[in-house]
C-alpha positions in Angstrom: -0.1 -0.1 0.0 1.1 3.5 -0.7 1.7 6.1 2.0 -1.6 7.8 2.5 -2.1 11.7 2.3 -2.2 13.8 5.3 -6.1 13.9 5.1 -6.4 10.3 4.9 -3.7 9.1 7.3 -4.7 7.2 10.7 -4.0 9.0 14.2 -5.6 9.0 17.7 -7.2 12.0 19.1 -7.0 13.1 22.5 -10.0 11.5 23.9 -8.0 8.5 24.1 -8.2 6.9 27.7 -5.1 4.7 27.4 -7.0 1.4 27.7 -4.8 -0.6 25.6 -7.7 -2.1 23.5 -6.4 -0.7 20.1 -2.8 -1.8 20.7 -3.9 -5.5 21.4 -5.4 -5.4 18.0 -2.7 -3.6 16.0 0.5 -4.0 18.0 2.7 -3.2 15.2 0.9 0.2 14.3 -0.1 1.7 17.7 1.8 2.2 20.8 1.7 4.1 24.1 3.2 7.6 23.7 2.9 10.0 26.5 0.3 8.3 28.4 -2.2 7.4 25.3 -2.3 5.4 22.3 -0.6 6.9 19.1 -0.1 5.7 15.4 3.5 5.1 15.5 3.4 3.7 11.6 0.7 4.0 9.1 -0.7 0.4 7.6 1.6 -0.9 4.6 -0.5 -4.1 3.8 -4.0 -5.0 3.6 -3.8 -7.1 6.7 -2.3 -4.1 8.5 -5.3 -1.7 7.3 -7.8 -4.4 8.4 -6.0 -4.6 11.8 -6.5 -0.8 12.1 -10.0 -0.8 11.4 -10.5 -3.5 14.1 -8.8 -1.3 16.4 -10.8 1.8 15.7 -14.2 -0.3 16.0 -13.3 -1.5 19.2 -12.3 1.8 20.7 -14.5 2.9 23.3 -13.9 6.5 22.8 -14.0 6.3 19.0 -10.7 8.0 19.0 -9.2 6.4 15.9 -9.6 8.4 12.9 -8.5 8.1 9.3 -7.9 11.6 8.3 -11.3 13.6 9.5 -13.4 11.0 9.2 -14.3 8.0 11.5 -14.0 4.5 10.1 -16.2 3.2 7.3 -18.9 1.1 8.8 -18.6 -1.4 5.9 -15.3 -2.2 7.0 -16.4 -3.1 10.6 -15.0 -6.4 11.3 -16.9 -7.5 14.4 -17.8 -9.9 15.8 -14.3 -11.0 14.9 -13.5 -14.7 15.3 -10.6 -15.3 17.5 -11.1 -19.3 17.3 -13.5 -21.8 16.1 -15.8 -21.2 19.0 -14.8 -17.7 20.5 -15.6 -14.1 18.8 -14.6 -11.0 20.2 -17.3 -8.7 20.1 -15.4 -5.2 19.7 -17.4 -2.0 19.9 -16.2 -1.4 23.6 -18.3 0.6 25.7 -17.2 3.8 27.7 -19.7 2.6 30.4 -17.4 -0.6 31.1 -14.1 1.2 31.0 -13.7 0.0 27.3 -13.7 -3.6 28.3 -13.5 -6.4 25.8 -16.6 -8.6 25.5 -16.9 -12.2 23.8 -19.2 -14.8 22.4 -18.7 -18.2 23.2 -20.1 -21.1 20.8 -21.7 -24.0 22.5 -21.8 -27.4 20.8 -25.6 -27.2 20.8 -25.2 -24.4 18.8 -26.4 -21.7 21.1 -23.9 -19.0 22.2 -23.0 -17.2 25.4 -21.9 -13.7 25.7 -19.5 -12.7 28.3 -19.7 -9.2 29.4 -21.1 -6.8 27.1 -19.9 -4.2 24.2 -21.9 -0.9 24.0 -25.6 -1.1 23.3 -26.9 -0.9 19.9 -29.6 -2.8 18.5 -28.0 -2.8 15.3 -24.9 -4.5 17.0 -27.4 -6.9 18.8 -28.7 -8.1 15.5 -25.0 -8.6 14.3 -24.2 -10.8 17.2 -27.8 -12.7 17.1 -27.0 -13.4 13.3 -24.4 -16.1 14.4 -26.9 -17.9 16.4 -29.2 -17.9 19.6 -27.5 -16.5 22.4 -29.1 -17.9 25.7 -26.8 -16.5 28.3 -25.1 -13.2 29.2 -22.6 -14.0 31.7 -21.0 -10.9 33.8 -17.7 -11.3 35.1 -18.1 -8.3 37.8 -19.9 -4.9 38.5 -17.6 -3.0 36.4 -18.7 -4.7 33.2 -22.3 -4.9 33.9 -23.5 -2.0 31.6 -25.9 -3.0 28.9 -26.3 -6.6 30.6 -30.0 -6.3 31.0 -30.5 -4.7 27.3 -28.6 -7.2 25.5 -30.1 -10.3 27.7 -33.9 -8.7 27.0 -32.9 -8.5 23.3 -31.8 -12.1 23.0 -34.2 -13.5 25.5 -31.2 -14.7 27.6 -30.4 -15.2 31.2 -28.4 -12.8 32.6 -25.7 -14.0 35.4 -23.8 -12.2 38.1 -22.7 -13.2 41.5 -24.3 -12.2 44.6 -21.3 -10.0 45.5 -21.8 -7.6 42.6 -25.7 -8.1 42.6 -26.3 -4.5 43.1 -25.0 -3.7 39.8 -27.2 -6.2 38.0 -30.3 -6.4 40.7 -32.5 -7.8 37.9 -30.1 -10.7 37.3 -31.9 -14.1 36.4 -29.2 -16.3 37.7 -27.4 -15.3 40.8 -24.0 -17.1 41.5 -23.6 -17.7 45.5 -20.6 -18.4 47.8 -17.2 -19.1 46.9 -17.4 -22.6 45.2 -17.5 -23.5 41.5 -20.5 -23.9 39.7 -21.4 -25.5 36.4 -23.8 -23.4 34.9 -23.9 -25.2 31.4 -22.6 -28.4 29.7 -18.9 -27.7 29.9 -19.0 -24.0 31.4 -18.2 -23.3 35.0 -18.1 -20.3 36.9 -15.4 -19.9 39.6 -16.2 -17.2 42.0 -13.1 -15.1 42.2 -13.5 -12.1 44.8 -10.7 -9.6 44.5 -10.9 -7.0 41.8 -14.5 -6.7 43.3 -16.3 -8.6 45.7 -18.4 -10.4 43.3 -15.5 -11.1 40.5 -16.1 -14.4 38.8 -14.2 -16.0 35.8 -15.8 -18.3 33.5 -14.1 -21.6 32.1 -15.3 -23.4 29.2 -14.3 -27.1 27.9 -11.0 -26.7 29.7 -9.8 -24.4 27.0 -10.9 -21.0 27.3 -10.7 -19.0 30.4 -12.9 -15.7 30.7 -11.0 -13.7 33.5 -12.6 -10.5 33.5 -10.4 -8.0 35.1 -8.9 -10.3 37.9 -5.9 -11.5 35.6 -4.6 -10.6 32.4 -1.6 -11.6 30.2 1.0 -8.6 30.4 3.0 -7.9 27.0 5.5 -5.8 29.4 6.1 -8.9 31.7 5.4 -11.6 29.3 3.5 -13.3 31.9 0.2 -13.3 33.7 -0.5 -10.4 36.2 -3.2 -8.7 38.2 -4.0 -5.1 37.9 -2.9 -4.2 41.7 -3.6 -0.5 41.0 -7.4 -1.2 40.3 -8.1 -4.2 42.7 -11.3 -2.4 43.9 -12.0 -5.0 46.6 -9.2 -6.4 48.2 -5.8 -7.6 46.9 -5.6 -10.0 50.0 -8.9 -11.4 48.8 -7.6 -11.8 45.4 -4.4 -13.7 46.6 -6.6 -16.1 48.5 -8.9 -16.6 45.5 -6.2 -17.2 43.0 -4.6 -19.8 45.5 -8.1 -21.6 45.9 -8.9 -21.7 42.2 -5.5 -22.2 40.6 -5.3 -26.0 41.2 -9.4 -26.3 39.9 -9.1 -24.7 36.3 -7.2 -25.8 33.3 -7.5 -24.0 30.0 -5.5 -23.0 26.9 -6.8 -19.5 26.1 -6.8 -16.6 28.4 -9.5 -14.0 27.4 -9.5 -11.0 29.9 -11.8 -7.9 30.0 -8.7 -5.8 30.2 -5.0 -6.7 29.2 -4.0 -8.9 26.6 -5.2 -12.3 25.4 -2.9 -15.2 25.1 -2.9 -18.8 24.1 -0.4 -21.3 25.8 -0.4 -25.1 26.6 -2.8 -25.9 29.3 0.4 -27.1 31.6 2.2 -23.8 30.9 -0.7 -21.8 32.1 -1.2 -24.3 35.2 2.5 -23.4 36.1 2.1 -19.7 35.5 -1.2 -19.5 37.6 0.5 -21.1 40.5 3.1 -18.7 40.2 0.9 -15.7 40.0 -0.9 -16.7 43.1 2.4 -16.7 45.0 3.2 -13.5 43.6 -0.1 -12.0 44.4 0.1 -13.2 47.9 3.2 -11.1 48.5 1.4 -7.8 47.6 0.4 -5.8 50.5 -3.0 -3.6 50.3 -2.6 0.1 49.4 -5.1 2.8 49.0 -6.0 3.3 45.5 -5.8 6.8 43.8 -9.3 7.2 42.1 -8.5 10.6 40.6 -5.4 9.2 38.9 -7.6 7.0 36.7 -8.8 8.3 33.2 -11.6 5.8 32.9 
């Protein structure tokens, strides 16, 4: 591809909150510069152009622009297949701090939505076109926005843990306690209080782990990590939750709400989960500076 003219060049405007979503989708083209995402290189191939469009349609502030325009809706790639069974919803919502949401296909042909993208009836129709969506699974209160709207649109059950029930008081299915619960064939909910009181991760088919904001893959560390600075409820509880849960789960794909996704052999993730529990146990509780957060 030729270098674009100035009025057709990609850039990031100042509404960016530095959530990292766009950098996950176009890591060769976007990087963190002075506390926000910036275009460090224009796309040179069709594949890179598609990656930039994916980043633009995922961005919750719509900060990624092509010249003076937003991205062409005809080039929206979402829902974007990550694997045979998982789609990334894109269209991240400003009401969930720009969190990623996913669609999980089940053997019977139905799908589950894990957390929610921004609400739009047009988007809902696009997601529903993949098949019947029977359940909307919330990982925690920060990502509860739009849950009821999507559940009602799909005729689906809305799930949340009792610790975060105040964020979704009209949920149809309420998880309780600290023990894992099989909520569908092959899908288990593991309560994981720490980031919030009702944080929950969902593991499907011993393959996919939807971790919400409890932990993620850090490109900087090249390892699993917890977001200590935004562990709203208790870092001590999170350490306890990880120590309890790490031996119980097996997965090959990590699919968080914030932070990078990663695929590794299940045994490798098992080792890294044990190490993460140990590292988290060594963290001391500290005050959270809410004023420092741009979300």
